[in-house]
N, C-alpha and C positions, 0 to 999 in steps of 0.2 A: 504490659501495653504493646500495642500494634500498630504499624501505621503503612500505610498503603505505598510499595516500592514504586508505583506508577510514576509518583510524585519526584523521584528520585531520577525520571529521565532514562529510562528503558529504551534502546532503539528499536527503529521499527522492523529491524531482523529478528527480535526474539521470538522464539518458536512458543511462548507460553500461550495458552488458551485461554489463561484465568488470571485476574490479577493476583498478585503476590503480596501478603501483608507480614512484615517483619514483627518477630515476637519478642517483646521487651517486658512483658510480664510472667508472672509464675503459669506455667505451663508444662506439666510433666508428662513424657513420653517413655512408656518402656515397651521395648522391642523385644522379639524373639523371632528365632531363625525358623522358620514354618517346615523346612525339609529336617532338620535335625531335633526340632519340636523340644529346644533349650532357647534358656533367656539370655540374652545378649547384654541387657541391664538395662539402665535410664541415659538415654541421651537426650539432648537440649536441642529443640526445634528452633532453628534461627529464623525462618519463614513457613507460611502456611500459604495455600491457596484452594480453592475448591477441586483442583487436581492433584495436589501432593504437598509434600512438606520436605523440609532442607534440613538435617540432623546433623548435630555437631557435638564434639566429646563425649561420642559413646566409647566406652572404656576399650569393647572388642572391637571398634570399629574399622581397626586395620585389616580384620578377618573378612568385613562384608564385601562382597564382591557384586559387581553388574551381572544382574540376572536375579540375585537371591529374592526368594519371596518371603518377605517379613509380614509379622502379625504386629498390630502397632495399636499400643493402647496409651490413647489421650486423656489426661485427666486437668482440669481446669479449677477444681473447687467446685463447680456447680455441677457438674456431669462426667462421667466416664465413658468415652469413645472407643469403640473396637474396632479396627479396619485392617484390610489387608492391601498389601503394598508390595512394589517390585523395584528393586534398587536400579536406575536408570543410569545415573552417574557417579563420580567422585571428582569433587569439585578441588578438595586438598586433602590432604594424608590424614585428618581429622573431621571431615566432611564429606556426606554424599546425598545424593538426591534420591528420593523415594516416589514414584509416581503411584495413588491410589488404585485399586483394582478392584473390580465386579461392584461398585459402588450402586444399593440400591437407591430408588427416590428418597426413603428414608434416610439412608446414609448420606446422602447427600445435602439434604434439608439440615442433617446433625451437622455437618462441619460449616454451614453457611451460618448455624447458630452459635457455633462455638466461635466463629470468626467475628461474627455480631459482637459476643461478648466481651472478648478481648479489644475489640476496636472501643467499643462503648466505654472502657476504662482508661481510655486516654487522657 
């Protein structure tokens, strides 16, 4: 299940360019460190937008640093979406934000479709 966080009252100083949707249904996120070419494991996407994803509970999340380039594989039961991203901030010790990088028009549509499928499950 997914909900639009704009309804939760983000302030006008919020720097996000895209609405954020909280993920509350099954969405699997496999993460790989692109520079090390090694798997970092499975994380839990807390929310997603056309611009990125917030990741929680990644077992090796404490090793992830701002600026790290990550390969992301999002699986929602209907499709698998492979994207590139860069860690842009750490929210808490076990939560960090990833901004999608180098998205093609097809990638953007695929992320939008994924959000639409998750939102339809409300």
